[in-house]
PDB file of N, CA, C and O in Angstrom:
ATOM      1  N   UNK A   1     101.383  74.652  83.767  1.00  0.00           N
ATOM      2  CA  UNK A   1     102.090  75.713  83.090  1.00  0.00           C
ATOM      3  C   UNK A   1     103.025  75.106  82.047  1.00  0.00           C
ATOM      4  O   UNK A   1     103.729  74.133  82.319  1.00  0.00           O
ATOM      5  N   UNK A   2     103.023  75.676  80.891  1.00  0.00           N
ATOM      6  CA  UNK A   2     103.791  75.148  79.773  1.00  0.00           C
ATOM      7  C   UNK A   2     105.189  75.769  79.732  1.00  0.00           C
ATOM      8  O   UNK A   2     105.342  76.975  79.926  1.00  0.00           O
ATOM      9  N   UNK A   3     106.211  74.936  79.479  1.00  0.00           N
ATOM     10  CA  UNK A   3     107.568  75.466  79.352  1.00  0.00           C
ATOM     11  C   UNK A   3     107.740  76.102  77.980  1.00  0.00           C
ATOM     12  O   UNK A   3     107.450  75.485  76.955  1.00  0.00           O
ATOM     13  N   UNK A   4     108.211  77.335  77.977  1.00  0.00           N
ATOM     14  CA  UNK A   4     108.460  78.026  76.714  1.00  0.00           C
ATOM     15  C   UNK A   4     109.920  77.822  76.330  1.00  0.00           C
ATOM     16  O   UNK A   4     110.795  77.781  77.195  1.00  0.00           O
ATOM     17  N   UNK A   5     110.182  77.694  75.025  1.00  0.00           N
ATOM     18  CA  UNK A   5     111.589  77.568  74.629  1.00  0.00           C
ATOM     19  C   UNK A   5     112.333  78.867  74.957  1.00  0.00           C
ATOM     20  O   UNK A   5     111.787  79.963  74.826  1.00  0.00           O
ATOM     21  N   UNK A   6     113.579  78.717  75.381  1.00  0.00           N
ATOM     22  CA  UNK A   6     114.369  79.894  75.723  1.00  0.00           C
ATOM     23  C   UNK A   6     114.792  80.619  74.460  1.00  0.00           C
ATOM     24  O   UNK A   6     115.167  79.999  73.466  1.00  0.00           O
ATOM     25  N   UNK A   7     114.727  81.916  74.513  1.00  0.00           N
ATOM     26  CA  UNK A   7     115.154  82.735  73.381  1.00  0.00           C
ATOM     27  C   UNK A   7     116.645  83.008  73.533  1.00  0.00           C
ATOM     28  O   UNK A   7     117.134  83.335  74.614  1.00  0.00           O
ATOM     29  N   UNK A   8     117.333  82.867  72.440  1.00  0.00           N
ATOM     30  CA  UNK A   8     118.780  83.079  72.487  1.00  0.00           C
ATOM     31  C   UNK A   8     119.181  84.346  71.752  1.00  0.00           C
ATOM     32  O   UNK A   8     120.367  84.569  71.508  1.00  0.00           O
ATOM     33  N   UNK A   9     118.226  85.168  71.401  1.00  0.00           N
ATOM     34  CA  UNK A   9     118.543  86.406  70.718  1.00  0.00           C
ATOM     35  C   UNK A   9     118.197  86.358  69.243  1.00  0.00           C
ATOM     36  O   UNK A   9     117.412  85.524  68.791  1.00  0.00           O
ATOM     37  N   UNK A  10     118.789  87.250  68.527  1.00  0.00           N
ATOM     38  CA  UNK A  10     118.524  87.394  67.102  1.00  0.00           C
ATOM     39  C   UNK A  10     119.041  86.179  66.337  1.00  0.00           C
ATOM     40  O   UNK A  10     120.111  85.658  66.651  1.00  0.00           O
ATOM     41  N   UNK A  11     118.287  85.724  65.333  1.00  0.00           N
ATOM     42  CA  UNK A  11     118.795  84.613  64.520  1.00  0.00           C
ATOM     43  C   UNK A  11     120.032  85.051  63.741  1.00  0.00           C
ATOM     44  O   UNK A  11     120.167  86.233  63.425  1.00  0.00           O
ATOM     45  N   UNK A  12     120.928  84.132  63.427  1.00  0.00           N
ATOM     46  CA  UNK A  12     122.154  84.512  62.712  1.00  0.00           C
ATOM     47  C   UNK A  12     121.840  85.044  61.324  1.00  0.00           C
ATOM     48  O   UNK A  12     120.884  84.620  60.676  1.00  0.00           O
ATOM     49  N   UNK A  13     122.678  85.995  60.879  1.00  0.00           N
ATOM     50  CA  UNK A  13     122.516  86.561  59.538  1.00  0.00           C
ATOM     51  C   UNK A  13     123.048  85.587  58.503  1.00  0.00           C
ATOM     52  O   UNK A  13     123.912  84.758  58.790  1.00  0.00           O
ATOM     53  N   UNK A  14     122.519  85.702  57.304  1.00  0.00           N
ATOM     54  CA  UNK A  14     122.980  84.890  56.184  1.00  0.00           C
ATOM     55  C   UNK A  14     124.427  85.275  55.882  1.00  0.00           C
ATOM     56  O   UNK A  14     124.694  86.421  55.520  1.00  0.00           O
ATOM     57  N   UNK A  15     125.357  84.344  56.023  1.00  0.00           N
ATOM     58  CA  UNK A  15     126.777  84.631  55.833  1.00  0.00           C
ATOM     59  C   UNK A  15     127.123  85.023  54.399  1.00  0.00           C
ATOM     60  O   UNK A  15     128.136  85.687  54.176  1.00  0.00           O
ATOM     61  N   UNK A  16     126.307  84.630  53.425  1.00  0.00           N
ATOM     62  CA  UNK A  16     126.595  85.019  52.043  1.00  0.00           C
ATOM     63  C   UNK A  16     126.298  86.497  51.817  1.00  0.00           C
ATOM     64  O   UNK A  16     126.753  87.069  50.827  1.00  0.00           O
ATOM     65  N   UNK A  17     125.539  87.126  52.719  1.00  0.00           N
ATOM     66  CA  UNK A  17     125.198  88.547  52.592  1.00  0.00           C
ATOM     67  C   UNK A  17     125.955  89.420  53.596  1.00  0.00           C
ATOM     68  O   UNK A  17     125.764  90.635  53.631  1.00  0.00           O
ATOM     69  N   UNK A  18     126.809  88.801  54.407  1.00  0.00           N
ATOM     70  CA  UNK A  18     127.556  89.533  55.429  1.00  0.00           C
ATOM     71  C   UNK A  18     128.551  90.487  54.777  1.00  0.00           C
ATOM     72  O   UNK A  18     129.324  90.086  53.907  1.00  0.00           O
ATOM     73  N   UNK A  19     128.528  91.741  55.196  1.00  0.00           N
ATOM     74  CA  UNK A  19     129.437  92.743  54.633  1.00  0.00           C
ATOM     75  C   UNK A  19     130.410  93.204  55.697  1.00  0.00           C
ATOM     76  O   UNK A  19     130.066  93.307  56.874  1.00  0.00           O
ATOM     77  N   UNK A  20     131.625  93.477  55.269  1.00  0.00           N
ATOM     78  CA  UNK A  20     132.659  93.996  56.149  1.00  0.00           C
ATOM     79  C   UNK A  20     132.995  95.418  55.720  1.00  0.00           C
ATOM     80  O   UNK A  20     132.840  95.779  54.553  1.00  0.00           O
ATOM     81  N   UNK A  21     133.447  96.202  56.653  1.00  0.00           N
ATOM     82  CA  UNK A  21     133.866  97.561  56.331  1.00  0.00           C
ATOM     83  C   UNK A  21     135.172  97.520  55.548  1.00  0.00           C
ATOM     84  O   UNK A  21     136.076  96.746  55.863  1.00  0.00           O
ATOM     85  N   UNK A  22     135.256  98.352  54.537  1.00  0.00           N
ATOM     86  CA  UNK A  22     136.463  98.489  53.729  1.00  0.00           C
ATOM     87  C   UNK A  22     136.794  99.976  53.671  1.00  0.00           C
ATOM     88  O   UNK A  22     135.952 100.824  53.968  1.00  0.00           O
ATOM     89  N   UNK A  23     138.009 100.276  53.293  1.00  0.00           N
ATOM     90  CA  UNK A  23     138.429 101.665  53.215  1.00  0.00           C
ATOM     91  C   UNK A  23     138.775 102.037  51.786  1.00  0.00           C
ATOM     92  O   UNK A  23     139.524 101.328  51.114  1.00  0.00           O
ATOM     93  N   UNK A  24     138.227 103.151  51.327  1.00  0.00           N
ATOM     94  CA  UNK A  24     138.563 103.744  50.038  1.00  0.00           C
ATOM     95  C   UNK A  24     138.969 105.181  50.302  1.00  0.00           C
ATOM     96  O   UNK A  24     138.489 105.801  51.250  1.00  0.00           O
ATOM     97  N   UNK A  25     139.842 105.708  49.475  1.00  0.00           N
ATOM     98  CA  UNK A  25     140.286 107.092  49.644  1.00  0.00           C
ATOM     99  C   UNK A  25     139.755 107.961  48.524  1.00  0.00           C
ATOM    100  O   UNK A  25     139.810 107.587  47.352  1.00  0.00           O
ATOM    101  N   UNK A  26     139.236 109.132  48.893  1.00  0.00           N
ATOM    102  CA  UNK A  26     138.700 110.100  47.948  1.00  0.00           C
ATOM    103  C   UNK A  26     139.189 111.483  48.331  1.00  0.00           C
ATOM    104  O   UNK A  26     139.421 111.756  49.508  1.00  0.00           O
ATOM    105  N   UNK A  27     139.348 112.353  47.357  1.00  0.00           N
ATOM    106  CA  UNK A  27     139.548 113.761  47.671  1.00  0.00           C
ATOM    107  C   UNK A  27     138.210 114.294  48.151  1.00  0.00           C
ATOM    108  O   UNK A  27     137.185 113.633  47.982  1.00  0.00           O
ATOM    109  N   UNK A  28     138.203 115.469  48.741  1.00  0.00           N
ATOM    110  CA  UNK A  28     136.939 116.059  49.184  1.00  0.00           C
ATOM    111  C   UNK A  28     135.997 116.266  48.000  1.00  0.00           C
ATOM    112  O   UNK A  28     134.794 116.028  48.105  1.00  0.00           O
ATOM    113  N   UNK A  29     136.552 116.711  46.878  1.00  0.00           N
ATOM    114  CA  UNK A  29     135.723 116.947  45.691  1.00  0.00           C
ATOM    115  C   UNK A  29     135.133 115.636  45.169  1.00  0.00           C
ATOM    116  O   UNK A  29     133.962 115.592  44.794  1.00  0.00           O
ATOM    117  N   UNK A  30     135.932 114.573  45.142  1.00  0.00           N
ATOM    118  CA  UNK A  30     135.434 113.273  44.680  1.00  0.00           C
ATOM    119  C   UNK A  30     134.342 112.744  45.601  1.00  0.00           C
ATOM    120  O   UNK A  30     133.333 112.212  45.138  1.00  0.00           O
ATOM    121  N   UNK A  31     134.547 112.890  46.893  1.00  0.00           N
ATOM    122  CA  UNK A  31     133.566 112.403  47.863  1.00  0.00           C
ATOM    123  C   UNK A  31     132.253 113.185  47.750  1.00  0.00           C
ATOM    124  O   UNK A  31     131.170 112.604  47.825  1.00  0.00           O
ATOM    125  N   UNK A  32     132.357 114.487  47.572  1.00  0.00           N
ATOM    126  CA  UNK A  32     131.155 115.314  47.390  1.00  0.00           C
ATOM    127  C   UNK A  32     130.402 114.901  46.132  1.00  0.00           C
ATOM    128  O   UNK A  32     129.175 114.815  46.135  1.00  0.00           O
ATOM    129  N   UNK A  33     131.145 114.646  45.052  1.00  0.00           N
ATOM    130  CA  UNK A  33     130.504 114.229  43.797  1.00  0.00           C
ATOM    131  C   UNK A  33     129.838 112.866  43.972  1.00  0.00           C
ATOM    132  O   UNK A  33     128.718 112.660  43.503  1.00  0.00           O
ATOM    133  N   UNK A  34     130.511 111.943  44.637  1.00  0.00           N
ATOM    134  CA  UNK A  34     129.934 110.627  44.908  1.00  0.00           C
ATOM    135  C   UNK A  34     128.635 110.779  45.692  1.00  0.00           C
ATOM    136  O   UNK A  34     127.638 110.129  45.379  1.00  0.00           O
ATOM    137  N   UNK A  35     128.645 111.620  46.693  1.00  0.00           N
ATOM    138  CA  UNK A  35     127.443 111.858  47.500  1.00  0.00           C
ATOM    139  C   UNK A  35     126.311 112.405  46.638  1.00  0.00           C
ATOM    140  O   UNK A  35     125.174 111.946  46.743  1.00  0.00           O
ATOM    141  N   UNK A  36     126.617 113.379  45.791  1.00  0.00           N
ATOM    142  CA  UNK A  36     125.586 113.971  44.912  1.00  0.00           C
ATOM    143  C   UNK A  36     125.032 112.931  43.940  1.00  0.00           C
ATOM    144  O   UNK A  36     123.819 112.847  43.753  1.00  0.00           O
ATOM    145  N   UNK A  37     125.900 112.146  43.325  1.00  0.00           N
ATOM    146  CA  UNK A  37     125.460 111.139  42.358  1.00  0.00           C
ATOM    147  C   UNK A  37     124.584 110.075  43.028  1.00  0.00           C
ATOM    148  O   UNK A  37     123.548 109.686  42.489  1.00  0.00           O
ATOM    149  N   UNK A  38     125.005 109.617  44.191  1.00  0.00           N
ATOM    150  CA  UNK A  38     124.243 108.594  44.910  1.00  0.00           C
ATOM    151  C   UNK A  38     122.887 109.133  45.351  1.00  0.00           C
ATOM    152  O   UNK A  38     121.870 108.453  45.218  1.00  0.00           O
ATOM    153  N   UNK A  39     122.874 110.351  45.872  1.00  0.00           N
ATOM    154  CA  UNK A  39     121.633 110.962  46.330  1.00  0.00           C
ATOM    155  C   UNK A  39     120.657 111.160  45.173  1.00  0.00           C
ATOM    156  O   UNK A  39     119.449 110.989  45.336  1.00  0.00           O
ATOM    157  N   UNK A  40     121.186 111.522  44.008  1.00  0.00           N
ATOM    158  CA  UNK A  40     120.343 111.776  42.837  1.00  0.00           C
ATOM    159  C   UNK A  40     119.557 110.542  42.409  1.00  0.00           C
ATOM    160  O   UNK A  40     118.461 110.663  41.861  1.00  0.00           O
ATOM    161  N   UNK A  41     120.109 109.359  42.656  1.00  0.00           N
ATOM    162  CA  UNK A  41     119.404 108.125  42.282  1.00  0.00           C
ATOM    163  C   UNK A  41     118.810 107.408  43.493  1.00  0.00           C
ATOM    164  O   UNK A  41     118.319 106.285  43.378  1.00  0.00           O
ATOM    165  N   UNK A  42     118.857 108.059  44.647  1.00  0.00           N
ATOM    166  CA  UNK A  42     118.213 107.519  45.839  1.00  0.00           C
ATOM    167  C   UNK A  42     118.940 106.353  46.486  1.00  0.00           C
ATOM    168  O   UNK A  42     118.309 105.483  47.086  1.00  0.00           O
ATOM    169  N   UNK A  43     120.261 106.329  46.368  1.00  0.00           N
ATOM    170  CA  UNK A  43     121.052 105.258  46.970  1.00  0.00           C
ATOM    171  C   UNK A  43     122.062 105.841  47.946  1.00  0.00           C
ATOM    172  O   UNK A  43     122.381 107.029  47.895  1.00  0.00           O
ATOM    173  N   UNK A  44     122.556 104.996  48.830  1.00  0.00           N
ATOM    174  CA  UNK A  44     123.676 105.381  49.678  1.00  0.00           C
ATOM    175  C   UNK A  44     124.954 105.282  48.864  1.00  0.00           C
ATOM    176  O   UNK A  44     124.960 104.731  47.763  1.00  0.00           O
ATOM    177  N   UNK A  45     126.028 105.815  49.408  1.00  0.00           N
ATOM    178  CA  UNK A  45     127.297 105.799  48.680  1.00  0.00           C
ATOM    179  C   UNK A  45     127.758 104.385  48.342  1.00  0.00           C
ATOM    180  O   UNK A  45     128.134 104.112  47.202  1.00  0.00           O
ATOM    181  N   UNK A  46     127.733 103.495  49.310  1.00  0.00           N
ATOM    182  CA  UNK A  46     128.186 102.122  49.067  1.00  0.00           C
ATOM    183  C   UNK A  46     127.322 101.424  48.025  1.00  0.00           C
ATOM    184  O   UNK A  46     127.831 100.783  47.106  1.00  0.00           O
ATOM    185  N   UNK A  47     126.004 101.558  48.182  1.00  0.00           N
ATOM    186  CA  UNK A  47     125.097 100.928  47.220  1.00  0.00           C
ATOM    187  C   UNK A  47     125.314 101.471  45.808  1.00  0.00           C
ATOM    188  O   UNK A  47     125.248 100.730  44.828  1.00  0.00           O
ATOM    189  N   UNK A  48     125.572 102.771  45.723  1.00  0.00           N
ATOM    190  CA  UNK A  48     125.809 103.388  44.420  1.00  0.00           C
ATOM    191  C   UNK A  48     127.059 102.804  43.760  1.00  0.00           C
ATOM    192  O   UNK A  48     127.035 102.459  42.579  1.00  0.00           O
ATOM    193  N   UNK A  49     128.136 102.697  44.515  1.00  0.00           N
ATOM    194  CA  UNK A  49     129.381 102.132  43.970  1.00  0.00           C
ATOM    195  C   UNK A  49     129.161 100.693  43.527  1.00  0.00           C
ATOM    196  O   UNK A  49     129.588 100.303  42.440  1.00  0.00           O
ATOM    197  N   UNK A  50     128.500  99.909  44.363  1.00  0.00           N
ATOM    198  CA  UNK A  50     128.247  98.499  44.045  1.00  0.00           C
ATOM    199  C   UNK A  50     127.426  98.374  42.771  1.00  0.00           C
ATOM    200  O   UNK A  50     127.737  97.560  41.902  1.00  0.00           O
ATOM    201  N   UNK A  51     126.370  99.190  42.663  1.00  0.00           N
ATOM    202  CA  UNK A  51     125.515  99.127  41.477  1.00  0.00           C
ATOM    203  C   UNK A  51     126.264  99.609  40.232  1.00  0.00           C
ATOM    204  O   UNK A  51     126.204  98.972  39.181  1.00  0.00           O
ATOM    205  N   UNK A  52     126.965 100.729  40.354  1.00  0.00           N
ATOM    206  CA  UNK A  52     127.657 101.320  39.211  1.00  0.00           C
ATOM    207  C   UNK A  52     128.735 100.383  38.663  1.00  0.00           C
ATOM    208  O   UNK A  52     128.923 100.305  37.449  1.00  0.00           O
ATOM    209  N   UNK A  53     129.432  99.684  39.530  1.00  0.00           N
ATOM    210  CA  UNK A  53     130.490  98.766  39.100  1.00  0.00           C
ATOM    211  C   UNK A  53     129.965  97.381  38.755  1.00  0.00           C
ATOM    212  O   UNK A  53     130.717  96.533  38.274  1.00  0.00           O
ATOM    213  N   UNK A  54     128.688  97.149  38.995  1.00  0.00           N
ATOM    214  CA  UNK A  54     128.104  95.851  38.687  1.00  0.00           C
ATOM    215  C   UNK A  54     128.578  94.743  39.605  1.00  0.00           C
ATOM    216  O   UNK A  54     128.585  93.571  39.226  1.00  0.00           O
ATOM    217  N   UNK A  55     128.978  95.116  40.822  1.00  0.00           N
ATOM    218  CA  UNK A  55     129.505  94.120  41.751  1.00  0.00           C
ATOM    219  C   UNK A  55     128.431  93.190  42.300  1.00  0.00           C
ATOM    220  O   UNK A  55     128.739  92.141  42.867  1.00  0.00           O
ATOM    221  N   UNK A  56     127.177  93.575  42.132  1.00  0.00           N
ATOM    222  CA  UNK A  56     126.073  92.743  42.613  1.00  0.00           C
ATOM    223  C   UNK A  56     125.629  91.728  41.573  1.00  0.00           C
ATOM    224  O   UNK A  56     124.707  90.952  41.822  1.00  0.00           O
ATOM    225  N   UNK A  57     126.260  91.724  40.431  1.00  0.00           N
ATOM    226  CA  UNK A  57     125.912  90.800  39.336  1.00  0.00           C
ATOM    227  C   UNK A  57     126.833  89.585  39.376  1.00  0.00           C
ATOM    228  O   UNK A  57     127.988  89.669  39.794  1.00  0.00           O
ATOM    229  N   UNK A  58     126.303  88.481  38.941  1.00  0.00           N
ATOM    230  CA  UNK A  58     127.121  87.269  38.814  1.00  0.00           C
ATOM    231  C   UNK A  58     128.030  87.384  37.592  1.00  0.00           C
ATOM    232  O   UNK A  58     127.651  87.966  36.576  1.00  0.00           O
ATOM    233  N   UNK A  59     129.205  86.835  37.703  1.00  0.00           N
ATOM    234  CA  UNK A  59     130.140  86.848  36.557  1.00  0.00           C
ATOM    235  C   UNK A  59     129.710  85.879  35.490  1.00  0.00           C
ATOM    236  O   UNK A  59     130.375  85.759  34.461  1.00  0.00           O
TER     237      UNK A  59
END
């Protein structure tokens, strides 16, 4: 019988892509508009903000 290597769970995530939760404040109207704008282009709210501000681009 062959010894199988022990599994230690999920491999670690790439730390350069690790995201943390942050807090932003919006009025109800602003949040609704953000939701509509993001949905219109098929993105989530966070992805929409990141794309719109160009935060995913290198400086």
